[in-house]
Jmol script that loads the backbone (N, CA, C; Angstrom):
load data "model"
ATOM      1  N   MET A   1     -10.099  -0.986   1.192  1.00  0.00           N
ATOM      2  CA  MET A   1     -11.207  -1.607   1.826  1.00  0.00           C
ATOM      3  C   MET A   1     -11.428  -1.182   3.627  1.00  0.00           C
ATOM      4  N   THR A   2     -11.860  -0.713   3.729  1.00  0.00           N
ATOM      5  CA  THR A   2     -11.318   0.337   5.128  1.00  0.00           C
ATOM      6  C   THR A   2     -12.817   0.039   6.557  1.00  0.00           C
ATOM      7  N   SER A   3     -12.493  -0.655   7.085  1.00  0.00           N
ATOM      8  CA  SER A   3     -13.260  -0.701   8.792  1.00  0.00           C
ATOM      9  C   SER A   3     -12.974  -0.230   9.820  1.00  0.00           C
ATOM     10  N   HIS A   4     -14.434  -0.219  10.557  1.00  0.00           N
ATOM     11  CA  HIS A   4     -13.836   1.123  11.785  1.00  0.00           C
ATOM     12  C   HIS A   4     -14.351   0.902  12.327  1.00  0.00           C
ATOM     13  N   ASP A   5     -14.722  -0.707  12.786  1.00  0.00           N
ATOM     14  CA  ASP A   5     -15.360  -1.296  13.820  1.00  0.00           C
ATOM     15  C   ASP A   5     -14.846  -2.932  13.655  1.00  0.00           C
ATOM     16  N   GLY A   6     -13.733  -3.399  13.717  1.00  0.00           N
ATOM     17  CA  GLY A   6     -12.891  -4.277  13.837  1.00  0.00           C
ATOM     18  C   GLY A   6     -12.905  -5.186  13.082  1.00  0.00           C
ATOM     19  N   GLY A   7     -13.694  -4.705  11.476  1.00  0.00           N
ATOM     20  CA  GLY A   7     -13.998  -5.848  10.509  1.00  0.00           C
ATOM     21  C   GLY A   7     -15.589  -6.081  10.534  1.00  0.00           C
ATOM     22  N   THR A   8     -16.293  -5.853  10.917  1.00  0.00           N
ATOM     23  CA  THR A   8     -17.552  -6.193  11.740  1.00  0.00           C
ATOM     24  C   THR A   8     -18.205  -5.432   9.633  1.00  0.00           C
ATOM     25  N   THR A   9     -18.387  -4.359   9.740  1.00  0.00           N
ATOM     26  CA  THR A   9     -18.554  -3.784   8.062  1.00  0.00           C
ATOM     27  C   THR A   9     -17.552  -3.289   7.737  1.00  0.00           C
ATOM     28  N   TRP A  10     -17.697  -3.308   6.000  1.00  0.00           N
ATOM     29  CA  TRP A  10     -16.332  -2.915   5.637  1.00  0.00           C
ATOM     30  C   TRP A  10     -16.644  -1.256   4.512  1.00  0.00           C
ATOM     31  N   GLN A  11     -16.239  -0.750   4.037  1.00  0.00           N
ATOM     32  CA  GLN A  11     -16.408   0.309   3.002  1.00  0.00           C
ATOM     33  C   GLN A  11     -15.573   0.558   1.872  1.00  0.00           C
ATOM     34  N   VAL A  12     -16.056  -0.067   1.385  1.00  0.00           N
ATOM     35  CA  VAL A  12     -14.850   0.070  -0.600  1.00  0.00           C
ATOM     36  C   VAL A  12     -14.178   1.908  -0.600  1.00  0.00           C
ATOM     37  N   GLY A  13     -13.065   1.563  -0.697  1.00  0.00           N
ATOM     38  CA  GLY A  13     -12.059   3.008  -1.073  1.00  0.00           C
ATOM     39  C   GLY A  13     -11.283   2.531  -2.321  1.00  0.00           C
ATOM     40  N   THR A  14     -10.668   3.990  -2.366  1.00  0.00           N
ATOM     41  CA  THR A  14      -9.820   4.242  -3.432  1.00  0.00           C
ATOM     42  C   THR A  14      -8.558   4.144  -3.216  1.00  0.00           C
ATOM     43  N   THR A  15      -7.641   3.495  -4.151  1.00  0.00           N
ATOM     44  CA  THR A  15      -5.964   3.907  -3.456  1.00  0.00           C
ATOM     45  C   THR A  15      -5.698   5.002  -4.361  1.00  0.00           C
ATOM     46  N   GLY A  16      -6.097   5.080  -5.491  1.00  0.00           N
ATOM     47  CA  GLY A  16      -5.886   6.092  -6.574  1.00  0.00           C
ATOM     48  C   GLY A  16      -4.563   5.511  -7.844  1.00  0.00           C
ATOM     49  N   THR A  17      -4.614   3.866  -7.630  1.00  0.00           N
ATOM     50  CA  THR A  17      -3.625   3.841  -8.363  1.00  0.00           C
ATOM     51  C   THR A  17      -4.372   2.450  -9.558  1.00  0.00           C
ATOM     52  N   GLY A  18      -4.524   2.226 -11.016  1.00  0.00           N
ATOM     53  CA  GLY A  18      -5.177   1.136 -11.802  1.00  0.00           C
ATOM     54  C   GLY A  18      -4.109  -0.190 -11.285  1.00  0.00           C
ATOM     55  N   MET A  19      -3.100  -0.568 -11.437  1.00  0.00           N
ATOM     56  CA  MET A  19      -1.905  -1.532 -10.967  1.00  0.00           C
ATOM     57  C   MET A  19      -3.636  -2.638 -10.145  1.00  0.00           C
ATOM     58  N   SER A  20      -2.232  -3.793 -10.540  1.00  0.00           N
ATOM     59  CA  SER A  20      -3.254  -4.892  -9.615  1.00  0.00           C
ATOM     60  C   SER A  20      -2.453  -5.034  -8.274  1.00  0.00           C
ATOM     61  N   LEU A  21      -3.359  -5.037  -7.152  1.00  0.00           N
ATOM     62  CA  LEU A  21      -2.031  -5.264  -6.128  1.00  0.00           C
ATOM     63  C   LEU A  21      -2.028  -6.200  -4.917  1.00  0.00           C
ATOM     64  N   TRP A  22      -0.813  -6.594  -4.794  1.00  0.00           N
ATOM     65  CA  TRP A  22      -0.619  -8.586  -4.347  1.00  0.00           C
ATOM     66  C   TRP A  22      -0.868  -8.317  -2.742  1.00  0.00           C
ATOM     67  N   ASN A  23       0.065  -7.368  -2.342  1.00  0.00           N
ATOM     68  CA  ASN A  23       0.175  -7.880  -0.154  1.00  0.00           C
ATOM     69  C   ASN A  23       0.110  -6.415  -0.015  1.00  0.00           C
ATOM     70  N   VAL A  24      -1.242  -6.717   1.468  1.00  0.00           N
ATOM     71  CA  VAL A  24      -1.043  -5.227   2.412  1.00  0.00           C
ATOM     72  C   VAL A  24      -0.257  -5.375   3.664  1.00  0.00           C
ATOM     73  N   ARG A  25       0.770  -4.729   4.010  1.00  0.00           N
ATOM     74  CA  ARG A  25       0.458  -5.310   5.424  1.00  0.00           C
ATOM     75  C   ARG A  25       0.607  -3.754   6.568  1.00  0.00           C
ATOM     76  N   THR A  26      -0.103  -4.755   7.228  1.00  0.00           N
ATOM     77  CA  THR A  26      -0.794  -3.341   8.406  1.00  0.00           C
ATOM     78  C   THR A  26       0.339  -2.932   9.660  1.00  0.00           C
ATOM     79  N   PHE A  27       0.564  -1.810  10.132  1.00  0.00           N
ATOM     80  CA  PHE A  27       1.274  -1.697  11.040  1.00  0.00           C
ATOM     81  C   PHE A  27       0.979  -1.457  12.297  1.00  0.00           C
ATOM     82  N   SER A  28      -0.397  -0.517  12.231  1.00  0.00           N
ATOM     83  CA  SER A  28      -1.229   0.036  13.091  1.00  0.00           C
ATOM     84  C   SER A  28      -2.860   0.520  12.510  1.00  0.00           C
ATOM     85  N   GLU A  29      -3.838   0.644  13.235  1.00  0.00           N
ATOM     86  CA  GLU A  29      -4.824   1.428  13.055  1.00  0.00           C
ATOM     87  C   GLU A  29      -4.582   2.423  11.932  1.00  0.00           C
ATOM     88  N   ARG A  30      -3.293   2.799  11.733  1.00  0.00           N
ATOM     89  CA  ARG A  30      -3.907   4.524  10.466  1.00  0.00           C
ATOM     90  C   ARG A  30      -2.772   3.776   9.909  1.00  0.00           C
ATOM     91  N   GLU A  31      -1.469   3.089   9.780  1.00  0.00           N
ATOM     92  CA  GLU A  31      -0.323   2.503   8.622  1.00  0.00           C
ATOM     93  C   GLU A  31      -0.576   1.466   7.957  1.00  0.00           C
ATOM     94  N   SER A  32      -0.280   1.463   6.957  1.00  0.00           N
ATOM     95  CA  SER A  32      -0.206  -0.147   5.878  1.00  0.00           C
ATOM     96  C   SER A  32       0.690   0.844   4.797  1.00  0.00           C
ATOM     97  N   TRP A  33       0.903  -0.195   4.293  1.00  0.00           N
ATOM     98  CA  TRP A  33       1.715  -1.315   3.282  1.00  0.00           C
ATOM     99  C   TRP A  33       1.503  -1.773   1.623  1.00  0.00           C
ATOM    100  N   ILE A  34       1.368  -1.383   0.931  1.00  0.00           N
ATOM    101  CA  ILE A  34       1.500  -2.270  -0.001  1.00  0.00           C
ATOM    102  C   ILE A  34       1.688  -2.138  -1.494  1.00  0.00           C
ATOM    103  N   VAL A  35       2.083  -3.540  -2.082  1.00  0.00           N
ATOM    104  CA  VAL A  35       2.599  -3.671  -3.141  1.00  0.00           C
ATOM    105  C   VAL A  35       1.877  -4.553  -4.281  1.00  0.00           C
ATOM    106  N   GLY A  36       2.299  -3.565  -5.055  1.00  0.00           N
ATOM    107  CA  GLY A  36       1.691  -4.557  -6.333  1.00  0.00           C
ATOM    108  C   GLY A  36       2.595  -4.832  -7.398  1.00  0.00           C
ATOM    109  N   ASP A  37       1.454  -4.897  -8.911  1.00  0.00           N
ATOM    110  CA  ASP A  37       2.623  -4.785  -9.984  1.00  0.00           C
ATOM    111  C   ASP A  37       3.058  -3.545 -10.197  1.00  0.00           C
ATOM    112  N   GLU A  38       4.567  -4.382 -11.668  1.00  0.00           N
ATOM    113  CA  GLU A  38       5.170  -3.352 -12.338  1.00  0.00           C
ATOM    114  C   GLU A  38       6.063  -2.059 -11.335  1.00  0.00           C
ATOM    115  N   GLY A  39       6.715  -2.806 -10.016  1.00  0.00           N
ATOM    116  CA  GLY A  39       7.073  -1.793  -8.770  1.00  0.00           C
ATOM    117  C   GLY A  39       5.512  -0.732  -7.853  1.00  0.00           C
ATOM    118  N   THR A  40       4.911  -1.354  -8.248  1.00  0.00           N
ATOM    119  CA  THR A  40       3.980   0.112  -7.619  1.00  0.00           C
ATOM    120  C   THR A  40       4.006  -0.280  -5.495  1.00  0.00           C
ATOM    121  N   VAL A  41       4.507   0.927  -5.109  1.00  0.00           N
ATOM    122  CA  VAL A  41       4.343   0.386  -3.516  1.00  0.00           C
ATOM    123  C   VAL A  41       3.274   1.660  -3.458  1.00  0.00           C
ATOM    124  N   LEU A  42       2.897   1.147  -1.787  1.00  0.00           N
ATOM    125  CA  LEU A  42       1.672   2.164  -1.792  1.00  0.00           C
ATOM    126  C   LEU A  42       1.728   2.836  -0.227  1.00  0.00           C
ATOM    127  N   SER A  43       1.708   3.799   0.580  1.00  0.00           N
ATOM    128  CA  SER A  43       1.574   3.851   2.537  1.00  0.00           C
ATOM    129  C   SER A  43       0.573   4.552   2.740  1.00  0.00           C
ATOM    130  N   THR A  44      -0.369   4.555   3.441  1.00  0.00           N
ATOM    131  CA  THR A  44      -1.315   5.354   3.972  1.00  0.00           C
ATOM    132  C   THR A  44      -0.818   5.704   5.598  1.00  0.00           C
ATOM    133  N   SER A  45      -0.556   6.925   6.176  1.00  0.00           N
ATOM    134  CA  SER A  45      -0.866   7.158   7.526  1.00  0.00           C
ATOM    135  C   SER A  45      -1.959   7.419   7.960  1.00  0.00           C
ATOM    136  N   ASP A  46      -3.339   7.531   7.614  1.00  0.00           N
ATOM    137  CA  ASP A  46      -4.981   7.739   8.113  1.00  0.00           C
ATOM    138  C   ASP A  46      -5.550   6.967   8.037  1.00  0.00           C
ATOM    139  N   GLY A  47      -5.311   5.819   8.277  1.00  0.00           N
ATOM    140  CA  GLY A  47      -6.340   4.422   8.154  1.00  0.00           C
ATOM    141  C   GLY A  47      -7.192   4.782   6.978  1.00  0.00           C
ATOM    142  N   GLY A  48      -6.051   4.079   5.574  1.00  0.00           N
ATOM    143  CA  GLY A  48      -6.710   4.412   4.146  1.00  0.00           C
ATOM    144  C   GLY A  48      -7.080   5.099   4.032  1.00  0.00           C
ATOM    145  N   ALA A  49      -7.613   6.546   3.963  1.00  0.00           N
ATOM    146  CA  ALA A  49      -8.390   7.537   4.076  1.00  0.00           C
ATOM    147  C   ALA A  49      -7.274   8.282   2.150  1.00  0.00           C
ATOM    148  N   THR A  50      -6.354   8.054   2.104  1.00  0.00           N
ATOM    149  CA  THR A  50      -5.823   9.072   1.240  1.00  0.00           C
ATOM    150  C   THR A  50      -3.871   7.490   1.040  1.00  0.00           C
ATOM    151  N   TRP A  51      -3.797   7.994   0.520  1.00  0.00           N
ATOM    152  CA  TRP A  51      -2.394   6.501  -0.198  1.00  0.00           C
ATOM    153  C   TRP A  51      -1.635   7.347  -0.840  1.00  0.00           C
ATOM    154  N   ASP A  52      -0.234   6.976  -0.635  1.00  0.00           N
ATOM    155  CA  ASP A  52       1.218   8.260  -1.205  1.00  0.00           C
ATOM    156  C   ASP A  52       1.303   7.220  -2.121  1.00  0.00           C
ATOM    157  N   GLN A  53       1.979   7.161  -2.898  1.00  0.00           N
ATOM    158  CA  GLN A  53       2.956   6.430  -4.145  1.00  0.00           C
ATOM    159  C   GLN A  53       4.383   6.276  -4.383  1.00  0.00           C
ATOM    160  N   HIS A  54       4.916   5.111  -3.959  1.00  0.00           N
ATOM    161  CA  HIS A  54       6.662   5.091  -3.955  1.00  0.00           C
ATOM    162  C   HIS A  54       6.661   4.737  -5.234  1.00  0.00           C
ATOM    163  N   PHE A  55       7.951   5.162  -5.229  1.00  0.00           N
ATOM    164  CA  PHE A  55       7.992   4.095  -6.913  1.00  0.00           C
ATOM    165  C   PHE A  55       9.768   3.948  -6.524  1.00  0.00           C
ATOM    166  N   TYR A  56       9.425   2.178  -7.324  1.00  0.00           N
ATOM    167  CA  TYR A  56      10.494   0.943  -7.096  1.00  0.00           C
ATOM    168  C   TYR A  56      10.934   0.628  -8.054  1.00  0.00           C
ATOM    169  N   SER A  57      12.981   0.426  -8.088  1.00  0.00           N
ATOM    170  CA  SER A  57      12.919   0.494  -9.170  1.00  0.00           C
ATOM    171  C   SER A  57      13.749  -0.777  -9.096  1.00  0.00           C
ATOM    172  N   PRO A  58      13.642  -2.027  -9.145  1.00  0.00           N
ATOM    173  CA  PRO A  58      15.302  -2.989  -8.712  1.00  0.00           C
ATOM    174  C   PRO A  58      16.189  -2.672  -8.810  1.00  0.00           C
ATOM    175  N   GLU A  59      16.150  -2.205 -10.679  1.00  0.00           N
ATOM    176  CA  GLU A  59      17.816  -1.351 -11.429  1.00  0.00           C
ATOM    177  C   GLU A  59      18.013  -0.659 -10.377  1.00  0.00           C
ATOM    178  N   LYS A  60      17.397   0.568 -10.271  1.00  0.00           N
ATOM    179  CA  LYS A  60      17.635   1.851  -9.126  1.00  0.00           C
ATOM    180  C   LYS A  60      18.285   1.872  -7.840  1.00  0.00           C
ATOM    181  N   ASP A  61      17.203   1.073  -6.989  1.00  0.00           N
ATOM    182  CA  ASP A  61      17.908   0.561  -5.720  1.00  0.00           C
ATOM    183  C   ASP A  61      18.186  -0.903  -5.205  1.00  0.00           C
ATOM    184  N   ALA A  62      19.245  -1.418  -6.853  1.00  0.00           N
ATOM    185  CA  ALA A  62      19.697  -2.668  -5.968  1.00  0.00           C
ATOM    186  C   ALA A  62      20.965  -2.450  -5.722  1.00  0.00           C
ATOM    187  N   ILE A  63      21.331  -2.888  -5.094  1.00  0.00           N
ATOM    188  CA  ILE A  63      23.120  -2.593  -4.390  1.00  0.00           C
ATOM    189  C   ILE A  63      23.875  -3.161  -4.542  1.00  0.00           C
ATOM    190  N   PRO A  64      25.530  -2.928  -5.795  1.00  0.00           N
ATOM    191  CA  PRO A  64      26.293  -3.546  -6.640  1.00  0.00           C
ATOM    192  C   PRO A  64      26.655  -5.006  -5.709  1.00  0.00           C
ATOM    193  N   VAL A  65      27.146  -5.785  -6.278  1.00  0.00           N
ATOM    194  CA  VAL A  65      27.859  -7.006  -5.526  1.00  0.00           C
ATOM    195  C   VAL A  65      28.913  -6.749  -6.054  1.00  0.00           C
ATOM    196  N   ARG A  66      29.694  -7.208  -4.947  1.00  0.00           N
ATOM    197  CA  ARG A  66      31.331  -6.595  -5.379  1.00  0.00           C
ATOM    198  C   ARG A  66      32.257  -8.366  -5.173  1.00  0.00           C
TER     199      ARG A  66
END
end "model"
wireframe off; spacefill off
backbone 0.3
color backbone group
């Protein structure tokens, strides 16, 4: 959902994923990141008009412990 009036009204939008989403972190009016099921990571830089999907894999991105 997006709001252009400080949260007085909201518009339903889409992220383009069918995964359940758990948490959103908003850094500015335009930039937000969302995480969800199965390593889903989404970001927007245009206030939620479009979303980019990033692929996260704990196995791939892990730092080896020595």
